[in-house]
C-alpha positions in Angstrom: 106.9 105.2 104.1 106.7 104.5 100.3 109.6 105.1 98.0 109.2 107.0 94.8 111.3 108.0 91.8 110.9 111.0 89.5 112.7 110.7 86.2 113.0 113.3 83.4 115.1 113.7 80.3 117.3 116.7 80.1 118.1 118.4 76.9 120.0 121.6 76.0 121.4 123.4 79.0 121.0 127.2 79.5 124.1 129.1 78.7 125.0 129.8 82.3 124.3 126.2 83.5 127.2 124.0 84.5 126.2 120.4 83.7 127.5 119.3 87.1 124.8 121.5 88.8 121.7 119.8 87.3 121.5 116.7 89.5 122.3 118.4 92.8 119.7 121.1 92.0 117.1 118.4 91.2 117.9 116.6 94.5 117.7 119.8 96.4 114.3 120.6 95.0 113.1 117.2 96.2 114.8 117.6 99.6 112.7 120.7 100.3 109.6 118.5 100.3 110.7 114.9 101.0 113.5 112.7 102.2 115.9 112.1 99.2 117.3 108.6 99.1 119.5 109.0 96.0 120.0 111.0 92.8 121.7 110.0 89.6 122.1 110.9 85.9 122.3 108.3 83.1 122.2 108.2 79.4 119.2 106.4 77.8 118.8 106.3 74.0 121.4 109.1 73.7 119.7 111.5 76.1 120.6 112.5 79.6 118.1 111.3 82.2 118.0 112.6 85.8 116.5 110.4 88.5 115.7 111.4 92.0 114.6 108.7 94.5 112.7 109.9 97.6 110.2 108.9 100.3 107.1 110.7 101.2 103.7 109.8 102.8 101.3 109.9 99.9 101.1 109.7 96.1 99.8 113.3 96.0 102.9 114.5 97.9 105.1 112.5 95.5 103.4 114.3 92.6 104.2 117.6 94.2 107.8 116.6 94.6 108.0 115.6 91.0 106.6 119.0 89.9 109.2 120.8 92.1 112.0 118.8 90.6 110.7 119.5 87.1 110.4 123.2 87.6 113.9 123.5 89.1 115.5 121.5 86.2 113.5 123.6 83.7 115.3 126.7 85.1 118.6 125.1 84.1 117.8 123.2 80.9 115.2 121.8 78.6 113.4 119.0 80.4 110.7 116.4 79.5 107.7 116.1 81.7 108.4 114.1 84.8 107.6 110.5 85.2 106.8 109.4 88.7 106.9 105.8 89.9 106.2 104.1 93.2 108.0 101.0 94.5 105.8 98.0 95.3 107.9 95.1 96.5 110.8 94.9 94.0 109.1 96.7 91.1 108.4 100.3 90.2 104.9 101.2 89.0 103.7 104.5 87.5 101.5 106.7 89.6 98.0 107.1 88.1 
């Protein structure tokens, strides 16, 4: 089964959002549709970036997972549109 990643930048949090809740919420949104392998937050160019790695059967299903993650994070904070990549060998390639 192919491995995918959805990545999105996270900006200003809503007033009621605890920063520690964002990554688990993103992972839970993905877990409702796919098998989550890992989730993480990092800082890239001064912005928080959430990444959820998961497996699913098709590129179309991966795109649906990415949208679910995006919509869940958008409920908690400002978020950039999701970027979805698929693993081929040792490299990650964007979905088309």
